[in-house]
MOPAC internal coordinates of N, CA, C and O (Angstrom, degrees):
PM7 1SCF
backbone

  N    0.0000 0     0.00 0     0.00 0    0    0    0
  C    1.4327 1     0.00 0     0.00 0    1    0    0
  C    1.5246 1   110.35 1     0.00 0    2    1    0
  O    1.2310 1   120.61 1   141.22 1    3    2    1
  N    1.3347 1   116.43 1   -38.78 1    3    2    1
  C    1.4524 1   120.43 1  -179.66 1    5    3    2
  C    1.5312 1   110.04 1   -63.06 1    6    5    3
  O    1.2310 1   119.80 1   140.97 1    7    6    5
  N    1.3420 1   117.99 1   -39.03 1    7    6    5
  C    1.4647 1   122.19 1   178.75 1    9    7    6
  C    1.5235 1   109.62 1   -64.06 1   10    9    7
  O    1.2310 1   120.15 1   137.11 1   11   10    9
  N    1.3213 1   117.32 1   -42.89 1   11   10    9
  C    1.4554 1   121.74 1   179.18 1   13   11   10
  C    1.5304 1   110.69 1   -62.23 1   14   13   11
  O    1.2310 1   119.97 1   138.67 1   15   14   13
  N    1.3254 1   117.66 1   -41.33 1   15   14   13
  C    1.4732 1   121.47 1   178.26 1   17   15   14
  C    1.5230 1   110.61 1   -64.71 1   18   17   15
  O    1.2310 1   120.16 1   136.89 1   19   18   17
  N    1.3248 1   117.30 1   -43.11 1   19   18   17
  C    1.4638 1   121.14 1   179.34 1   21   19   18
  C    1.5272 1   110.31 1   -64.08 1   22   21   19
  O    1.2310 1   120.42 1   140.17 1   23   22   21
  N    1.3197 1   116.81 1   -39.83 1   23   22   21
  C    1.4524 1   121.94 1   178.60 1   25   23   22
  C    1.5282 1   110.57 1   -65.48 1   26   25   23
  O    1.2310 1   120.28 1   138.79 1   27   26   25
  N    1.3004 1   117.06 1   -41.21 1   27   26   25
  C    1.4692 1   121.44 1   178.41 1   29   27   26
  C    1.5215 1   110.89 1   -62.71 1   30   29   27
  O    1.2310 1   120.51 1   137.69 1   31   30   29
  N    1.3268 1   116.63 1   -42.31 1   31   30   29
  C    1.4639 1   120.49 1   178.60 1   33   31   30
  C    1.5251 1   109.88 1   -64.95 1   34   33   31
  O    1.2310 1   119.74 1   138.09 1   35   34   33
  N    1.3237 1   118.10 1   -41.91 1   35   34   33
  C    1.4634 1   121.78 1   179.43 1   37   35   34
  C    1.5205 1   111.04 1   -62.57 1   38   37   35
  O    1.2310 1   119.82 1   138.46 1   39   38   37
  N    1.3192 1   117.94 1   -41.54 1   39   38   37
  C    1.4635 1   121.70 1   178.51 1   41   39   38
  C    1.5181 1   110.21 1   -65.90 1   42   41   39
  O    1.2310 1   120.34 1   137.42 1   43   42   41
  N    1.3184 1   116.96 1   -42.58 1   43   42   41
  C    1.4593 1   121.63 1   179.41 1   45   43   42
  C    1.5256 1   110.60 1   -62.89 1   46   45   43
  O    1.2310 1   119.81 1   135.40 1   47   46   45
  N    1.3259 1   117.98 1   -44.60 1   47   46   45
  C    1.4613 1   122.07 1   178.84 1   49   47   46
  C    1.5231 1   109.80 1   -63.05 1   50   49   47
  O    1.2310 1   119.90 1   136.38 1   51   50   49
  N    1.3296 1   117.79 1   -43.62 1   51   50   49
  C    1.4614 1   121.19 1   178.50 1   53   51   50
  C    1.5165 1   111.35 1   -62.44 1   54   53   51
  O    1.2310 1   120.16 1   137.43 1   55   54   53
  N    1.3129 1   117.30 1   -42.57 1   55   54   53
  C    1.4650 1   121.55 1   179.87 1   57   55   54
  C    1.5218 1   110.59 1   -63.90 1   58   57   55
  O    1.2310 1   120.35 1   137.95 1   59   58   57
  N    1.3383 1   116.94 1   -42.05 1   59   58   57
  C    1.4652 1   120.41 1   178.75 1   61   59   58
  C    1.5217 1   111.33 1   -66.74 1   62   61   59
  O    1.2310 1   119.78 1   141.01 1   63   62   61
  N    1.3206 1   118.02 1   -38.99 1   63   62   61
  C    1.4627 1   121.13 1   178.19 1   65   63   62
  C    1.5195 1   110.44 1   -65.01 1   66   65   63
  O    1.2310 1   120.21 1   138.46 1   67   66   65
  N    1.3307 1   117.20 1   -41.54 1   67   66   65
  C    1.4655 1   120.91 1   178.43 1   69   67   66
  C    1.5131 1   110.66 1   -64.45 1   70   69   67
  O    1.2310 1   120.35 1   139.47 1   71   70   69
  N    1.3311 1   116.94 1   -40.53 1   71   70   69
  C    1.4622 1   120.73 1   178.69 1   73   71   70
  C    1.5225 1   110.60 1   -65.64 1   74   73   71
  O    1.2310 1   119.84 1   142.89 1   75   74   73
  N    1.3210 1   117.92 1   -37.11 1   75   74   73
  C    1.4599 1   121.38 1   178.90 1   77   75   74
  C    1.5217 1   110.98 1   -67.74 1   78   77   75
  O    1.2310 1   119.78 1   147.60 1   79   78   77
  N    1.3384 1   118.03 1   -32.40 1   79   78   77
  C    1.4588 1   122.23 1   179.24 1   81   79   78
  C    1.5247 1   112.26 1   -78.00 1   82   81   79
  O    1.2310 1   119.37 1   163.90 1   83   82   81
  N    1.3221 1   118.82 1   -16.10 1   83   82   81
  C    1.4651 1   121.91 1  -174.70 1   85   83   82
  C    1.5211 1   113.47 1   -59.50 1   86   85   83
  O    1.2310 1   118.81 1   134.50 1   87   86   85
  N    1.3549 1   119.88 1   -45.50 1   87   86   85
  C    1.4680 1   118.10 1   178.35 1   89   87   86
  C    1.5283 1   112.52 1   -59.08 1   90   89   87
  O    1.2310 1   119.95 1   140.32 1   91   90   89
  N    1.3207 1   117.69 1   -39.68 1   91   90   89
  C    1.4638 1   120.80 1   177.88 1   93   91   90
  C    1.5187 1   110.45 1   -64.91 1   94   93   91
  O    1.2310 1   120.39 1   138.41 1   95   94   93
  N    1.3284 1   116.86 1   -41.59 1   95   94   93
  C    1.4624 1   120.95 1   178.87 1   97   95   94
  C    1.5225 1   110.52 1   -64.04 1   98   97   95
  O    1.2310 1   120.04 1   139.57 1   99   98   97
  N    1.3322 1   117.53 1   -40.43 1   99   98   97
  C    1.4646 1   121.12 1   177.97 1  101   99   98
  C    1.5256 1   110.76 1   -63.09 1  102  101   99
  O    1.2310 1   120.51 1   138.20 1  103  102  101
  N    1.3321 1   116.63 1   -41.80 1  103  102  101
  C    1.4616 1   121.27 1   178.47 1  105  103  102
  C    1.5175 1   110.70 1   -63.63 1  106  105  103
  O    1.2310 1   120.52 1   135.90 1  107  106  105
  N    1.3330 1   116.60 1   -44.10 1  107  106  105
  C    1.4664 1   120.85 1   178.66 1  109  107  106
  C    1.5232 1   110.97 1   -63.55 1  110  109  107
  O    1.2310 1   120.54 1   137.61 1  111  110  109
  N    1.3155 1   116.57 1   -42.39 1  111  110  109
  C    1.4617 1   121.36 1   179.20 1  113  111  110
  C    1.5254 1   110.44 1   -61.49 1  114  113  111
  O    1.2310 1   120.32 1   137.23 1  115  114  113
  N    1.3184 1   117.00 1   -42.77 1  115  114  113
  C    1.4647 1   121.46 1   178.54 1  117  115  114
  C    1.5300 1   110.58 1   -64.66 1  118  117  115
  O    1.2310 1   120.18 1   141.69 1  119  118  117
  N    1.3263 1   117.26 1   -38.31 1  119  118  117
  C    1.4638 1   121.00 1   178.87 1  121  119  118
  C    1.5286 1   111.15 1   -65.79 1  122  121  119
  O    1.2310 1   120.61 1   140.06 1  123  122  121
  N    1.3311 1   116.44 1   -39.94 1  123  122  121
  C    1.4645 1   120.71 1   177.72 1  125  123  122
  C    1.5228 1   109.94 1   -65.67 1  126  125  123
  O    1.2310 1   120.08 1   137.51 1  127  126  125
  N    1.3189 1   117.46 1   -42.49 1  127  126  125
  C    1.4656 1   120.59 1   178.67 1  129  127  126
  C    1.5295 1   110.39 1   -64.26 1  130  129  127
  O    1.2310 1   120.15 1   142.75 1  131  130  129
  N    1.3264 1   117.32 1   -37.25 1  131  130  129
  C    1.4676 1   120.71 1   177.79 1  133  131  130
  C    1.5286 1   110.95 1   -63.37 1  134  133  131
  O    1.2310 1   120.35 1   141.58 1  135  134  133
  N    1.3289 1   116.94 1   -38.42 1  135  134  133
  C    1.4698 1   120.41 1   176.07 1  137  135  134
  C    1.5287 1   110.89 1   -63.31 1  138  137  135
  O    1.2310 1   120.53 1   136.47 1  139  138  137
  N    1.3145 1   116.60 1   -43.53 1  139  138  137
  C    1.4744 1   120.44 1   177.62 1  141  139  138
  C    1.5220 1   110.71 1   -61.50 1  142  141  139
  O    1.2310 1   120.28 1   137.88 1  143  142  141
  N    1.3235 1   117.06 1   -42.12 1  143  142  141
  C    1.4620 1   121.37 1   179.05 1  145  143  142
  C    1.5291 1   110.95 1   -63.79 1  146  145  143
  O    1.2310 1   120.45 1   136.81 1  147  146  145
  N    1.3215 1   116.74 1   -43.19 1  147  146  145
  C    1.4703 1   120.94 1   178.25 1  149  147  146
  C    1.5151 1   110.49 1   -62.01 1  150  149  147
  O    1.2310 1   120.47 1   135.89 1  151  150  149
  N    1.3368 1   116.70 1   -44.11 1  151  150  149
  C    1.4640 1   120.86 1   178.39 1  153  151  150
  C    1.5274 1   110.30 1   -59.26 1  154  153  151
  O    1.2310 1   120.24 1   130.25 1  155  154  153
  N    1.3279 1   117.16 1   -49.75 1  155  154  153
  C    1.4644 1   120.83 1  -178.09 1  157  155  154
  C    1.5261 1   111.99 1   -63.87 1  158  157  155
  O    1.2310 1   120.13 1   140.20 1  159  158  157
  N    1.3320 1   117.36 1   -39.80 1  159  158  157
  C    1.4658 1   120.75 1   177.65 1  161  159  158
  C    1.5276 1   110.60 1   -63.81 1  162  161  159
  O    1.2310 1   120.59 1   136.33 1  163  162  161
  N    1.3371 1   116.47 1   -43.67 1  163  162  161
  C    1.4638 1   120.86 1   178.13 1  165  163  162
  C    1.5136 1   111.94 1   -63.48 1  166  165  163
  O    1.2310 1   120.60 1   138.81 1  167  166  165
  N    1.3218 1   116.46 1   -41.19 1  167  166  165
  C    1.4631 1   120.71 1  -179.91 1  169  167  166
  C    1.5230 1   110.44 1   -65.09 1  170  169  167
  O    1.2310 1   120.34 1   130.34 1  171  170  169
  N    1.3302 1   116.95 1   -49.66 1  171  170  169
  C    1.4608 1   121.49 1  -176.94 1  173  171  170
  C    1.5270 1   111.89 1   -63.24 1  174  173  171
  O    1.2310 1   120.27 1   144.34 1  175  174  173
  N    1.3310 1   117.09 1   -35.66 1  175  174  173
  C    1.4661 1   120.65 1   179.99 1  177  175  174
  C    1.5298 1   112.61 1   -90.39 1  178  177  175
  O    1.2310 1   120.57 1   179.32 1  179  178  177
  N    1.3270 1   116.52 1    -0.68 1  179  178  177
  C    1.4703 1   123.47 1  -177.12 1  181  179  178
  C    1.5196 1   111.41 1    58.30 1  182  181  179
  O    1.2310 1   120.84 1  -146.25 1  183  182  181
  N    1.3113 1   116.01 1    33.75 1  183  182  181
  C    1.4600 1   123.05 1   177.86 1  185  183  182
  C    1.5325 1   107.44 1   -93.91 1  186  185  183
  O    1.2310 1   121.37 1   -87.72 1  187  186  185
  N    1.3278 1   114.98 1    92.28 1  187  186  185
  C    1.4689 1   120.36 1  -174.43 1  189  187  186
  C    1.5243 1   111.59 1   -62.07 1  190  189  187
  O    1.2310 1   120.03 1   142.12 1  191  190  189
  N    1.3214 1   117.54 1   -37.88 1  191  190  189
  C    1.4738 1   119.44 1   179.77 1  193  191  190
  C    1.5276 1   110.90 1   -63.57 1  194  193  191
  O    1.2310 1   120.52 1   138.06 1  195  194  193
  N    1.3307 1   116.61 1   -41.94 1  195  194  193
  C    1.4680 1   120.12 1   178.55 1  197  195  194
  C    1.5244 1   110.22 1   -65.16 1  198  197  195
  O    1.2310 1   120.49 1   134.29 1  199  198  197
  N    1.3100 1   116.66 1   -45.71 1  199  198  197
  C    1.4616 1   121.78 1   179.17 1  201  199  198
  C    1.5266 1   110.71 1   -59.50 1  202  201  199
  O    1.2310 1   120.32 1   134.78 1  203  202  201
  N    1.3254 1   116.99 1   -45.22 1  203  202  201
  C    1.4621 1   121.05 1  -176.94 1  205  203  202
  C    1.5240 1   112.95 1   -74.48 1  206  205  203
  O    1.2310 1   120.13 1   167.43 1  207  206  205
  N    1.3329 1   117.36 1   -12.57 1  207  206  205
  C    1.4680 1   119.57 1   179.94 1  209  207  206
  C    1.5264 1   112.80 1   -65.90 1  210  209  207
  O    1.2310 1   119.90 1   165.93 1  211  210  209
  N    1.3226 1   117.79 1   -14.07 1  211  210  209
  C    1.4651 1   120.55 1  -179.69 1  213  211  210
  C    1.5343 1   112.36 1   -89.40 1  214  213  211
  O    1.2310 1   120.45 1   175.45 1  215  214  213
  N    1.3266 1   116.75 1    -4.55 1  215  214  213
  C    1.4624 1   120.95 1  -178.29 1  217  215  214
  C    1.5241 1   111.42 1  -103.98 1  218  217  215
  O    1.2310 1   120.48 1   -26.53 1  219  218  217
  N    1.3344 1   116.68 1   153.47 1  219  218  217
  C    1.4630 1   122.24 1   175.65 1  221  219  218
  C    1.5221 1   108.75 1   -65.27 1  222  221  219
  O    1.2310 1   119.91 1   -46.61 1  223  222  221
  N    1.3315 1   117.78 1   133.39 1  223  222  221
  C    1.4649 1   120.04 1  -176.94 1  225  223  222
  C    1.5287 1   112.89 1   -76.61 1  226  225  223
  O    1.2310 1   121.57 1   -16.12 1  227  226  225
  N    1.3225 1   114.60 1   163.88 1  227  226  225
  C    1.4572 1   121.81 1   172.80 1  229  227  226
  C    1.5155 1   114.29 1    69.68 1  230  229  227
  O    1.2310 1   121.64 1    29.57 1  231  230  229
  N    1.3045 1   114.46 1  -150.43 1  231  230  229
  C    1.4592 1   121.22 1  -175.90 1  233  231  230
  C    1.5334 1   112.65 1   -81.21 1  234  233  231
  O    1.2310 1   120.39 1   179.73 1  235  234  233
  N    1.3530 1   116.86 1    -0.27 1  235  234  233
  C    1.4626 1   120.14 1   176.19 1  237  235  234
  C    1.5217 1   110.99 1   -66.13 1  238  237  235
  O    1.2310 1   120.69 1   153.34 1  239  238  237
  N    1.3465 1   116.28 1   -26.66 1  239  238  237
  C    1.4579 1   120.90 1  -175.48 1  241  239  238
  C    1.5179 1   110.63 1   -87.33 1  242  241  239
  O    1.2310 1   120.98 1   -49.81 1  243  242  241
  N    1.3061 1   115.73 1   130.19 1  243  242  241
  C    1.4594 1   122.59 1   170.73 1  245  243  242
  C    1.5174 1   106.54 1  -134.28 1  246  245  243
  O    1.2310 1   120.60 1   -58.26 1  247  246  245
  N    1.3333 1   116.46 1   121.74 1  247  246  245
  C    1.4584 1   121.17 1  -177.93 1  249  247  246
  C    1.5167 1   108.64 1  -120.08 1  250  249  247
  O    1.2310 1   121.21 1   -47.46 1  251  250  249
  N    1.3112 1   115.29 1   132.54 1  251  250  249
  C    1.4575 1   121.35 1   171.51 1  253  251  250
  C    1.5173 1   106.37 1  -110.83 1  254  253  251
  O    1.2310 1   120.80 1   -64.08 1  255  254  253
  N    1.3302 1   116.08 1   115.92 1  255  254  253
  C    1.4575 1   122.10 1  -174.18 1  257  255  254
  C    1.5189 1   109.83 1  -116.03 1  258  257  255
  O    1.2310 1   120.66 1   -19.71 1  259  258  257
  N    1.3079 1   116.34 1   160.29 1  259  258  257
  C    1.4580 1   121.42 1   179.65 1  261  259  258
  C    1.5293 1   111.25 1   -76.71 1  262  261  259
  O    1.2310 1   120.17 1   157.32 1  263  262  261
  N    1.3326 1   117.27 1   -22.68 1  263  262  261
  C    1.4619 1   122.02 1  -177.43 1  265  263  262
  C    1.5266 1   109.46 1   -91.60 1  266  265  263
  O    1.2310 1   119.83 1   -48.66 1  267  266  265
  N    1.3509 1   117.93 1   131.34 1  267  266  265
  C    1.4685 1   118.93 1   177.95 1  269  267  266
  C    1.5148 1   111.29 1   -56.34 1  270  269  267
  O    1.2310 1   118.54 1   -37.38 1  271  270  269
  N    1.2979 1   120.39 1   142.62 1  271  270  269
  C    1.4542 1   127.52 1    16.81 1  273  271  270
  C    1.5179 1   115.05 1   -82.74 1  274  273  271
  O    1.2310 1   119.36 1  -171.92 1  275  274  273
  N    1.2745 1   118.83 1     8.08 1  275  274  273
  C    1.4597 1   126.87 1   175.56 1  277  275  274
  C    1.5298 1   114.59 1    72.99 1  278  277  275
  O    1.2310 1   119.19 1   133.59 1  279  278  277
  N    1.3255 1   119.15 1   -46.41 1  279  278  277
  C    1.4615 1   121.51 1  -178.97 1  281  279  278
  C    1.5277 1   110.44 1  -107.68 1  282  281  279
  O    1.2310 1   121.15 1   -48.90 1  283  282  281
  N    1.3143 1   115.40 1   131.10 1  283  282  281
  C    1.4588 1   121.88 1   173.91 1  285  283  282
  C    1.5164 1   105.78 1  -123.37 1  286  285  283
  O    1.2310 1   120.74 1   -67.22 1  287  286  285
  N    1.3303 1   116.20 1   112.78 1  287  286  285
  C    1.4607 1   120.42 1  -170.65 1  289  287  286
  C    1.5247 1   114.24 1   -94.21 1  290  289  287
  O    1.2310 1   120.50 1  -169.72 1  291  290  289
  N    1.3343 1   116.65 1    10.28 1  291  290  289
  C    1.4611 1   119.06 1   176.47 1  293  291  290
  C    1.5234 1   109.46 1  -163.15 1  294  293  291
  O    1.2310 1   121.63 1   -14.91 1  295  294  293
  N    1.3197 1   114.49 1   165.09 1  295  294  293
  C    1.4541 1   121.80 1   176.75 1  297  295  294
  C    1.5229 1   110.13 1   -59.20 1  298  297  295
  O    1.2310 1   120.60 1   136.53 1  299  298  297
  N    1.3270 1   116.47 1   -43.47 1  299  298  297
  C    1.4590 1   121.75 1  -178.49 1  301  299  298
  C    1.5281 1   111.19 1   -61.82 1  302  301  299
  O    1.2310 1   120.16 1   138.51 1  303  302  301
  N    1.3251 1   117.29 1   -41.49 1  303  302  301
  C    1.4659 1   120.64 1   179.77 1  305  303  302
  C    1.5248 1   111.39 1   -65.59 1  306  305  303
  O    1.2310 1   120.47 1   140.04 1  307  306  305
  N    1.3178 1   116.70 1   -39.96 1  307  306  305
  C    1.4591 1   119.98 1  -179.76 1  309  307  306
  C    1.5283 1   110.32 1   -70.97 1  310  309  307
  O    1.2310 1   120.15 1   142.82 1  311  310  309
  N    1.3258 1   117.31 1   -37.18 1  311  310  309
  C    1.4628 1   121.33 1   177.28 1  313  311  310
  C    1.5273 1   109.57 1   -62.28 1  314  313  311
  O    1.2310 1   120.14 1   135.87 1  315  314  313
  N    1.3086 1   117.34 1   -44.13 1  315  314  313
  C    1.4710 1   121.62 1   179.42 1  317  315  314
  C    1.5290 1   109.93 1   -59.49 1  318  317  315
  O    1.2310 1   120.22 1   140.91 1  319  318  317
  N    1.3137 1   117.18 1   -39.09 1  319  318  317
  C    1.4630 1   120.43 1   179.71 1  321  319  318
  C    1.5320 1   110.90 1   -63.82 1  322  321  319
  O    1.2310 1   120.11 1   138.44 1  323  322  321
  N    1.3304 1   117.39 1   -41.56 1  323  322  321
  C    1.4681 1   120.04 1   177.53 1  325  323  322
  C    1.5263 1   110.89 1   -65.73 1  326  325  323
  O    1.2310 1   120.11 1   140.73 1  327  326  325
  N    1.3252 1   117.39 1   -39.27 1  327  326  325
  C    1.4652 1   120.30 1   177.50 1  329  327  326
  C    1.5308 1   110.28 1   -60.33 1  330  329  327
  O    1.2310 1   120.51 1   136.74 1  331  330  329
  N    1.3165 1   116.63 1   -43.26 1  331  330  329
  C    1.4696 1   120.91 1   178.78 1  333  331  330
  C    1.5272 1   111.11 1   -67.04 1  334  333  331
  O    1.2310 1   120.18 1   140.95 1  335  334  333
  N    1.3222 1   117.27 1   -39.05 1  335  334  333
  C    1.4582 1   120.95 1   178.26 1  337  335  334
  C    1.5262 1   110.68 1   -60.38 1  338  337  335
  O    1.2310 1   120.49 1   130.57 1  339  338  337
  N    1.3192 1   116.68 1   -49.43 1  339  338  337
  C    1.4610 1   120.08 1  -176.99 1  341  339  338
  C    1.5295 1   112.01 1   -68.33 1  342  341  339
  O    1.2310 1   119.92 1   147.04 1  343  342  341
  N    1.3332 1   117.75 1   -32.96 1  343  342  341
  C    1.4630 1   119.18 1   178.01 1  345  343  342
  C    1.5283 1   111.11 1   -71.68 1  346  345  343
  O    1.2310 1   120.01 1   154.60 1  347  346  345
  N    1.3253 1   117.59 1   -25.40 1  347  346  345
  C    1.4692 1   121.52 1   178.63 1  349  347  346
  C    1.5315 1   112.15 1   -76.72 1  350  349  347
  O    1.2310 1   120.14 1   161.03 1  351  350  349
  N    1.3264 1   117.34 1   -18.97 1  351  350  349
  C    1.4588 1   122.61 1  -179.82 1  353  351  350
  C    1.5299 1   108.73 1  -122.86 1  354  353  351
  O    1.2310 1   120.15 1   -90.10 1  355  354  353
  N    1.3525 1   117.33 1    89.90 1  355  354  353
  C    1.4666 1   119.66 1  -175.29 1  357  355  354
  C    1.5271 1   114.39 1   -68.60 1  358  357  355
  O    1.2310 1   119.31 1   159.22 1  359  358  357
  N    1.2908 1   118.93 1   -20.78 1  359  358  357
  C    1.4640 1   121.33 1  -179.44 1  361  359  358
  C    1.5087 1   112.27 1   -82.70 1  362  361  359
  O    1.2310 1   121.11 1     5.60 1  363  362  361
  N    1.3261 1   115.48 1  -174.40 1  363  362  361
  C    1.4664 1   119.26 1   179.34 1  365  363  362
  C    1.5294 1   112.41 1   -68.07 1  366  365  363
  O    1.2310 1   121.24 1   -30.60 1  367  366  365
  N    1.3113 1   115.23 1   149.40 1  367  366  365
  C    1.4651 1   122.18 1   176.10 1  369  367  366
  C    1.5161 1   107.85 1  -131.38 1  370  369  367
  O    1.2310 1   121.10 1   -21.45 1  371  370  369
  N    1.3083 1   115.51 1   158.55 1  371  370  369
  C    1.4633 1   119.29 1   178.59 1  373  371  370
  C    1.5245 1   109.05 1  -148.42 1  374  373  371
  O    1.2310 1   121.29 1   -41.70 1  375  374  373
  N    1.2911 1   115.14 1   138.30 1  375  374  373
  C    1.4598 1   121.65 1   175.35 1  377  375  374
  C    1.5213 1   107.69 1  -116.02 1  378  377  375
  O    1.2310 1   120.80 1   -48.59 1  379  378  377
  N    1.3074 1   116.07 1   131.41 1  379  378  377
  C    1.4554 1   120.84 1   179.70 1  381  379  378
  C    1.5232 1   108.63 1  -130.04 1  382  381  379
  O    1.2310 1   121.07 1   -46.89 1  383  382  381
  N    1.3100 1   115.57 1   133.11 1  383  382  381
  C    1.4601 1   120.74 1   173.62 1  385  383  382
  C    1.5269 1   105.83 1  -112.50 1  386  385  383
  O    1.2310 1   120.89 1   -57.64 1  387  386  385
  N    1.3163 1   115.91 1   122.36 1  387  386  385
  C    1.4628 1   118.98 1  -178.85 1  389  387  386
  C    1.5223 1   109.99 1  -122.79 1  390  389  387
  O    1.2310 1   121.86 1   -23.36 1  391  390  389
  N    1.2957 1   114.05 1   156.64 1  391  390  389
  C    1.4593 1   122.08 1   177.14 1  393  391  390
  C    1.5177 1   112.64 1    55.43 1  394  393  391
  O    1.2310 1   120.73 1  -141.55 1  395  394  393
  N    1.3127 1   116.21 1    38.45 1  395  394  393
  C    1.4589 1   121.13 1   176.76 1  397  395  394
  C    1.5204 1   109.08 1  -100.38 1  398  397  395
  O    1.2310 1   120.98 1   -45.82 1  399  398  397
  N    1.3081 1   115.74 1   134.18 1  399  398  397
  C    1.4461 1   121.55 1   176.25 1  401  399  398
  C    1.5211 1   108.26 1  -125.15 1  402  401  399
  O    1.2310 1   120.49 1   -46.58 1  403  402  401
  N    1.3109 1   116.67 1   133.42 1  403  402  401
  C    1.4562 1   121.20 1   179.22 1  405  403  402
  C    1.5281 1   108.13 1  -106.37 1  406  405  403
  O    1.2310 1   120.87 1   -54.25 1  407  406  405
  N    1.3151 1   115.94 1   125.75 1  407  406  405
  C    1.4692 1   122.14 1   175.59 1  409  407  406
  C    1.5187 1   106.78 1  -117.18 1  410  409  407
  O    1.2310 1   120.09 1   -47.62 1  411  410  409
  N    1.3142 1   117.44 1   132.38 1  411  410  409
  C    1.4397 1   122.94 1   178.58 1  413  411  410
  C    1.5226 1   109.01 1  -115.18 1  414  413  411
  O    1.2310 1   121.08 1   -55.27 1  415  414  413
  N    1.3216 1   115.55 1   124.73 1  415  414  413
  C    1.4631 1   121.15 1   176.56 1  417  415  414
  C    1.5192 1   105.78 1  -132.94 1  418  417  415
  O    1.2310 1   120.96 1   -71.83 1  419  418  417
  N    1.3153 1   115.76 1   108.17 1  419  418  417
  C    1.4649 1   119.80 1  -178.03 1  421  419  418
  C    1.5141 1   110.49 1    62.47 1  422  421  419
  O    1.2310 1   120.75 1    56.02 1  423  422  421
  N    1.3311 1   116.16 1  -123.98 1  423  422  421
  C    1.4683 1   120.38 1  -178.22 1  425  423  422
  C    1.5254 1   112.38 1   -98.49 1  426  425  423
  O    1.2310 1   120.35 1  -167.42 1  427  426  425
  N    1.3190 1   116.94 1    12.58 1  427  426  425
  C    1.4636 1   121.96 1  -178.72 1  429  427  426
  C    1.5201 1   109.76 1  -116.99 1  430  429  427
  O    1.2310 1   120.58 1   -44.93 1  431  430  429
  N    1.3335 1   116.50 1   135.07 1  431  430  429
  C    1.4575 1   120.30 1   176.57 1  433  431  430
  C    1.5088 1   109.43 1  -133.52 1  434  433  431
  O    1.2310 1   120.10 1   180.00 1  435  434  433

């Protein structure tokens, strides 16, 4: 019986801790969705500065992409690639992300 009581208390404490973390997780999820929205708005409007605002600046950014040159070793290099992409397609463009779900657990999303 003592083990069952200890287990019940542990479950209750875990449930309360998870509930306390929920507002933070909701805030983080909303922030991630806002970044996705900013990226899509920048892409659709061909606003490279807006699009690049969602990435870490400087040499902190390293992107491995499927399109050659494949490696972009800085924010500036990746920005240049988007500028070249948009200049190669003078008409309208659109980026859509579908069926994406964001889960936040602690500091990982």
